[in-house]
N, C-alpha and C positions, 0 to 999 in steps of 0.2 A: 504494500500500500504506500503510495506516495505521500510524504509529509507536506502539508500546505506551507507555503512560503511564510505566512504570518506566524505560524506556530514555530517554525525554525527561527524567525526573528525574535520571538518572545524568549525562546530557550537561549539564544545567543546573548540577548541582553542580560539574562539572569547570570550567565557564566562570566560575562566580561565586566559587569558593573556590580561588584560585590559590596560596595559601600553605600549604594543609593537605591531607593525604591523605584517603582515604575508608575507611570500614569498612562492609561488608555486615553487617546485623543482622536477625535474624528479628523480625517484628512481635511486640510484646509482651515482648521481651527488652531488656536494657540493653546499650549499647555497652561495649566493654572497653578503649577507647583514647580519646584526645582528638581523633582524626580525625573528620571529618564523617560522621555515620551515614547510611547509605542503607538504608531498611527494605524488606524483602522478605517476602512471604507464603510462609513455608516449607511451608505446608500445600497450596499450589497448585503442583503439579508443573511445569506449563508455565512459570509465572512464575519459579519457582526456577531451572530449567535455563536459561531465557532470560537471567536476570540473571547467572548464571555466565558465559554466553557474552559478554554485554556487558562484564562485568568483564575478561575475558581480552582482548577487543578494545581496551578502554581502556588496559590495561597495555601492550599491543603498540603502540598509537598514541602513547603517551608514551615510547616507546623505553626502557622499564624493562629488558626483555630478560632473558637468562640464565635461571637456575634459577627465578626468581620468575615469569617468564612461563610456563615449562614446568609449574610446579606448578599454576597456575591452569588451564592448558590440560588437564592430566590430570584435575583435579577436574571440569571441565566435561564432558569425554569420559566419565568414569565415571558422572556423574549422568545423562547422556543414555542410557547403556547399562543403567542399573538397570531392573529389572522394574517395570512400571507399578503393580503392587500394593504396592510398598514405599513407605511414606510418608517424606518427608524431615524431618518434624517432629522426630523424635528423633535423627536422624543428620546434621542440617544443619551443625552446627559443624565437623565434619571436612572438609566441602567448603568452607565459607566461609573458614575460617582460611587455606587454601591460596591463595585469591584475595586475601584481606585483606593478606597479606604484601607483595604487589606494589602493591596499591591504596594502601598507606600512603605510597608514594613518588610518587604522581600529584600533579602540580602544577596 
């Protein structure tokens, strides 16, 4: 199975940036923190949902746990359950912020 490019990017960022967290940011927008930005195409439903899933797994693998892991999991599940006709372009921030809270602590 071929690994998606954004997943490889996420894993690479984890390996190369050991002292800073990460922030998921829609392409074309500006990061809101000093954490390492990981750009995602918020207009591509599959990429967006898959990136939230990767973010949750990253938080889990880094033993962040607790409510931060749960918030990202819920964002991922809600994004998967949204009707395909709904675009994430205008509502992406409400999903990303819930994963970014945990990703900020990834080392």
